[in-house]
C-alpha positions as CSV (number, residue, x, y, z in Angstrom):
1,X,-21.3,9.7,17.2
2,X,-17.6,9.7,16.8
3,X,-17.9,6.0,15.9
4,X,-20.9,6.3,13.5
5,X,-19.1,9.0,11.8
6,X,-16.0,6.6,11.2
7,X,-18.6,4.1,10.0
8,X,-20.6,6.1,7.5
9,X,-19.0,9.4,7.2
10,X,-20.6,13.0,7.7
11,X,-23.9,12.3,5.9
12,X,-24.7,9.6,8.4
13,X,-25.8,7.2,5.5
14,X,-23.9,4.5,3.8
15,X,-22.6,5.7,0.5
16,X,-22.7,3.5,-2.5
17,X,-21.0,5.1,-5.6
18,X,-21.2,4.0,-9.0
19,X,-18.1,1.9,-10.1
20,X,-16.8,2.6,-13.4
21,X,-15.8,-0.5,-15.7
22,X,-12.2,0.4,-16.8
23,X,-9.7,-1.4,-19.2
24,X,-5.9,-2.2,-18.9
25,X,-5.4,1.1,-21.0
26,X,-7.0,3.0,-18.2
27,X,-4.2,1.6,-15.7
28,X,-1.3,2.5,-17.6
29,X,-3.0,6.0,-18.2
30,X,-3.3,6.4,-14.3
31,X,0.4,5.7,-14.3
32,X,1.0,8.3,-16.9
33,X,-0.8,10.8,-14.9
34,X,0.9,9.8,-11.6
35,X,4.3,10.4,-13.3
36,X,3.1,13.8,-14.5
37,X,2.1,15.0,-11.0
38,X,5.7,13.6,-9.8
39,X,7.3,15.6,-12.6
40,X,5.7,18.7,-11.8
41,X,7.7,19.3,-8.5
42,X,9.8,15.9,-8.1
43,X,12.1,17.4,-5.4
44,X,9.0,17.9,-3.1
45,X,8.0,14.4,-3.5
46,X,11.5,12.8,-2.9
47,X,11.8,14.9,0.3
48,X,8.4,13.2,1.3
49,X,9.5,9.7,0.8
50,X,13.1,9.7,2.0
51,X,11.8,8.4,5.3
52,X,10.6,5.2,3.5
53,X,14.2,4.2,2.1
54,X,15.6,4.9,5.6
55,X,13.1,3.0,7.3
56,X,13.6,0.0,4.9
57,X,17.4,0.2,5.7
58,X,17.1,0.4,9.4
59,X,14.7,-2.6,9.5
60,X,16.9,-4.8,7.4
61,X,19.8,-3.8,9.8
62,X,17.9,-4.5,12.8
63,X,16.7,-7.9,11.9
64,X,20.2,-8.9,10.7
65,X,21.7,-7.6,14.1
66,X,18.9,-9.2,16.0
67,X,19.5,-12.8,14.6
68,X,16.3,-12.4,12.6
69,X,17.4,-13.1,9.3
70,X,14.2,-15.0,8.4
71,X,12.1,-12.1,9.2
72,X,13.7,-9.7,6.6
73,X,11.9,-10.7,3.6
74,X,8.4,-10.5,5.4
75,X,9.4,-7.1,6.5
76,X,10.3,-6.0,3.2
77,X,7.4,-7.4,1.5
78,X,4.9,-6.0,4.2
79,X,5.8,-2.7,2.8
80,X,2.9,-3.6,0.1
81,X,0.6,-4.3,3.1
82,X,1.3,-0.5,4.7
83,X,2.1,1.2,1.3
84,X,-1.3,2.9,1.0
85,X,-0.8,4.7,4.3
86,X,2.6,6.0,3.2
87,X,1.1,7.5,0.1
88,X,-1.7,9.5,1.9
89,X,-0.3,13.0,1.3
90,X,0.5,12.3,-2.2
91,X,-3.0,11.7,-2.9
92,X,-3.9,15.1,-1.6
93,X,-1.3,16.6,-3.6
94,X,-2.8,15.2,-6.7
95,X,-6.1,16.0,-5.5
96,X,-5.3,19.7,-5.3
97,X,-3.4,20.0,-8.5
98,X,-6.4,18.4,-10.2
99,X,-8.5,21.1,-8.6
100,X,-6.1,23.9,-9.5
101,X,-5.0,24.6,-6.1
102,X,-1.5,25.1,-4.8
103,X,0.3,21.8,-4.7
104,X,3.5,22.5,-3.1
105,X,4.6,19.9,-0.7
106,X,3.5,21.4,2.4
107,X,-0.1,20.7,1.4
108,X,0.7,16.9,1.8
109,X,0.4,17.6,5.5
110,X,-3.2,19.0,5.1
111,X,-4.5,15.5,5.7
112,X,-4.3,16.2,9.3
113,X,-7.0,18.8,8.9
114,X,-9.4,16.4,6.9
115,X,-12.8,15.9,8.3
116,X,-12.2,12.1,7.2
117,X,-9.2,11.7,9.3
118,X,-10.9,9.4,12.2
119,X,-11.7,7.4,9.2
120,X,-8.2,7.4,7.6
121,X,-6.8,6.5,11.0
122,X,-9.2,3.5,11.4
123,X,-8.2,1.9,7.9
124,X,-4.6,2.8,8.8
125,X,-4.9,0.8,12.2
126,X,-6.6,-2.1,10.4
127,X,-3.6,-2.2,7.7
128,X,-1.2,-2.2,10.6
129,X,-3.2,-5.0,12.1
130,X,-2.9,-7.1,8.8
131,X,0.6,-6.4,8.6
132,X,1.3,-7.8,12.1
133,X,-0.9,-11.0,11.5
134,X,1.7,-11.5,8.1
135,X,4.6,-11.2,10.4
136,X,3.3,-13.8,12.9
137,X,2.0,-16.0,9.9
138,X,5.4,-15.9,8.1
139,X,7.3,-16.7,11.3
140,X,4.7,-19.7,11.9
141,X,5.5,-21.0,8.4
142,X,9.3,-20.9,9.0
143,X,9.3,-22.4,12.5
144,X,6.8,-25.3,11.1
145,X,9.1,-26.3,8.3
146,X,12.7,-25.3,9.6
147,X,12.4,-25.1,13.3
148,X,12.4,-22.5,16.0
149,X,16.0,-21.9,16.1
150,X,17.0,-19.1,13.5
151,X,20.3,-19.2,11.9
152,X,23.2,-17.2,13.0
153,X,24.0,-15.7,9.8
154,X,22.5,-14.6,6.5
155,X,24.4,-17.1,4.8
156,X,23.5,-20.0,6.8
157,X,19.8,-18.8,6.1
158,X,20.2,-18.8,2.6
159,X,21.8,-22.4,2.6
160,X,18.7,-23.3,4.5
161,X,16.2,-22.0,2.1
162,X,17.7,-22.8,-1.1
163,X,19.8,-26.0,-0.2
164,X,17.1,-28.0,1.5
165,X,13.4,-29.5,0.6
166,X,12.0,-27.6,3.5
167,X,13.5,-24.4,2.4
168,X,11.9,-24.6,-1.2
169,X,8.8,-25.6,0.7
170,X,9.1,-22.4,2.6
171,X,9.7,-20.4,-0.7
172,X,6.2,-21.8,-2.0
173,X,4.1,-21.3,0.8
174,X,5.3,-18.3,2.2
175,X,4.7,-16.6,-1.3
176,X,1.4,-18.1,-1.8
177,X,0.4,-16.8,1.8
178,X,1.8,-13.3,0.8
179,X,0.0,-13.1,-2.1
180,X,-3.1,-13.9,-0.2
181,X,-2.4,-11.0,2.2
182,X,-1.6,-8.7,-0.5
183,X,-4.6,-9.4,-2.5
184,X,-6.8,-8.7,0.6
185,X,-5.2,-5.3,1.3
186,X,-5.4,-4.2,-2.5
187,X,-8.8,-5.1,-2.5
188,X,-9.9,-3.3,0.7
189,X,-7.7,-0.2,-0.3
190,X,-7.4,0.6,-3.8
191,X,-9.5,3.5,-3.8
192,X,-10.5,3.7,0.1
193,X,-7.8,6.4,1.0
194,X,-8.3,8.6,-2.0
195,X,-12.2,8.3,-1.6
196,X,-12.0,9.1,2.1
197,X,-10.0,12.5,1.1
198,X,-12.2,13.3,-1.8
199,X,-15.4,12.6,0.0
200,X,-16.0,12.2,3.9
201,X,-17.8,8.9,3.3
202,X,-16.6,6.8,6.3
203,X,-14.3,3.9,6.4
204,X,-16.9,1.1,5.8
205,X,-18.2,2.7,2.9
206,X,-15.0,3.4,1.4
207,X,-13.6,0.0,1.9
208,X,-17.0,-1.6,0.5
209,X,-16.7,0.5,-2.6
210,X,-13.0,-0.5,-3.0
211,X,-13.9,-4.4,-2.7
212,X,-16.7,-3.6,-5.3
213,X,-14.5,-1.7,-7.7
214,X,-12.1,-4.8,-7.5
215,X,-14.7,-7.4,-8.5
216,X,-16.2,-5.2,-11.1
217,X,-12.5,-4.7,-12.7
218,X,-10.8,-7.9,-11.7
219,X,-7.9,-7.9,-14.5
220,X,-7.2,-4.2,-14.0
221,X,-6.9,-4.2,-10.4
222,X,-5.0,-7.4,-10.6
223,X,-2.6,-5.9,-13.1
224,X,-2.3,-2.6,-10.9
225,X,-1.4,-4.9,-8.0
226,X,1.2,-6.5,-10.0
227,X,2.7,-3.1,-11.2
228,X,2.5,-1.9,-7.6
229,X,4.4,-5.2,-6.2
230,X,7.0,-5.3,-9.2
231,X,7.8,-1.5,-8.6
232,X,8.4,-1.8,-4.8
233,X,10.5,-4.8,-5.2
234,X,12.7,-3.0,-7.9
235,X,12.7,0.0,-5.5
236,X,14.1,-2.2,-2.9
237,X,16.9,-3.5,-4.9
238,X,19.4,-0.4,-4.9
239,X,19.5,-0.1,-1.1
240,X,15.8,1.0,-1.0
241,X,16.8,4.2,-2.8
242,X,14.5,3.3,-5.8
243,X,11.6,3.5,-3.4
244,X,12.2,7.4,-3.3
245,X,11.0,7.1,-6.8
246,X,8.6,4.4,-7.0
247,X,6.4,5.5,-3.9
248,X,5.5,8.9,-5.1
249,X,4.6,7.8,-8.7
250,X,2.6,5.0,-7.3
251,X,0.7,7.2,-5.0
252,X,-0.3,9.9,-7.4
253,X,-1.1,7.3,-9.9
254,X,-3.6,5.7,-7.2
255,X,-5.3,9.0,-7.1
256,X,-6.1,9.0,-10.9
257,X,-6.9,5.3,-10.7
258,X,-9.5,6.2,-8.3
259,X,-11.0,8.8,-10.4
260,X,-11.5,6.4,-13.2
261,X,-12.9,3.6,-11.0
262,X,-15.3,5.7,-9.2
263,X,-17.9,7.9,-11.0
264,X,-17.8,11.4,-9.7
265,X,-21.4,12.5,-9.8
266,X,-22.1,9.5,-7.1
267,X,-22.5,10.9,-3.9
């Protein structure tokens, strides 16, 4: 029964919500609403997200110290793949604010009491699995082009990447494959976590709804993916500190994008 509940939700039937057709203007409106949620009590949200810039700095230092310079970019870009997990508490705060409930930062932890928690964990494990496959794939691309011996310093690595034909191929194929991974995660999660918090519909039903929303609205969803990717890249530039601003705004905006994509009356 637990497995079945994760698959289909509390109703024990497969949910197929009505998917709304949205415009590019709706994407920017979701961003505006997300910024308003952030502006309401910004100190709380920065507190919630401080762990992510710290984690990013730690991963970079770890990779450099372990002579794994080629893995720094895959690790950094991998935040895009697991980013939806990082924002779950922010979806809950936006949900409560929309409902007129107390939206103080402590309620971000209320997710642990959600009846959809098993489904949320299941999707989270799937994303971590995709993240792991991406890291293995990135390493395989590197070793196939530049060999199995990693450079001893960042400067030597940069010389390899930008100063050799194989390095330019690495940039090309690494980015193309990375975009493929990012698109898959975008398609299966664009509304999945907000939908699970809003309706205990089951992991599979939520992911199918997310994929349907992506195919019904390809241009707005691709634009949203580009906005997310650009925001996270820009956020990493000042020693990852910008992520403390980018992650909460994107997290809140994702909730509002979900509201625009999935019809509320469809249960």
